[in-house]
N, C-alpha and C positions, 0 to 999 in steps of 0.2 A: 581452424586452419585457414580461413578466408581473411586476408589482411584488411580488407575493407570493412568487413563485419567487426573484426577486432577493434578497428579504429572507431567505429560507431559506438560500440559497447563502452570503450574508454571515455568517449565524449559524453555519453549519457550518464555514466557513473560520476564523472566530474560535475555535471549539472545537478545531479541528485545531492551530492555532498555539499555543493554551494547552497542549495535550497534548504536542506535539512540541518546542516551544522549549527546555524544560529539557535536552533531549538534542541539540538543534541550534539554538543561540541565533541564528544568522544567518538562519534560515528566514524567508522573506517570503511574503506572500499570493500573490505571482505565481509561486512555486515549487510551489504546491499543484496537483496534477493535477485535471482536470475531474471525473474519476470519484470523487474524494474528497469532492466537495461536491454531487454529483447522485446520483440513484438510477437503476437500470436500469428498463426497462419493467415487469418483474415484481416488482422490489424484492428478488429472491432470487438474483441472479446470484452463482455461486460464485467468479468471477474478479475480480481487480482489475488495474489496469495495472501494468506493471513499474515505472513511475515512482512510483506510489503505494506499492508494496512497498518500493522503495528509500528513499522518504521516511521510512517507518516503521522502517527497519533499525537506526538508532542506538538507538531506544527499545527495540526488540525485543532487540537484543544486550545492552543494559544490564539489562533485566528478566530475561532468561533467563541472564545471566551467561556469554555466549558472545562470542568475539571478533567485531568488526564484519565483518572479512574473511570469517569463516565464514558469517555470516548472509547477506552479499551473495552469496557463492558458492552457497549453497542457493537463494536467490531466482533466480539465473541458471539453476541446474539445473532449476528448476520453472517456468520461463517457457515457455509453449506458443507456437508460431508462429501465424501467421494461418491461418484456415480455408481449406482448399484452396490454401494458399500465397499468397492475395492478398485474402481477405475479412477485414475487421475489423483489430484491432490485436492484437499479442501480449499475452497475459495470464498472470496467476499465479493458480493455484487455491489459495485460502487454506487450505482443509482439508489438501490435500496438502503445502503448505508447512509448516504447523504440525506435521503428523505427522513430516515430515523434520527439523524443528528439534527435536522431542522426541527423535528417534533420535540426533541430534548430541549433545544433553545427556546422554543415557544412555550414549553411548560415551566420554564424557570422564571 
């Protein structure tokens, strides 16, 4: 209901579409996960949703010159479950994911 927040969300969504569409031309604004266009309370949350990690997978695979299947597999491996099994949503720690992708590239 906050017009300024709505404006920021639209701007972020447009930026994501511009960044990701060269790798995923069929991407629509409705496929962008909420955490991609909003910030956490602290603004320094190390995790993103699995959906957001998967949305970026084609671009990451292309830039890192890795097979898409490899990137998706590493995302799956680095997806944490819910806290105590039922709080929150599963997430992907971006630092751990990037380190694992670095190791994949080094191993090829």
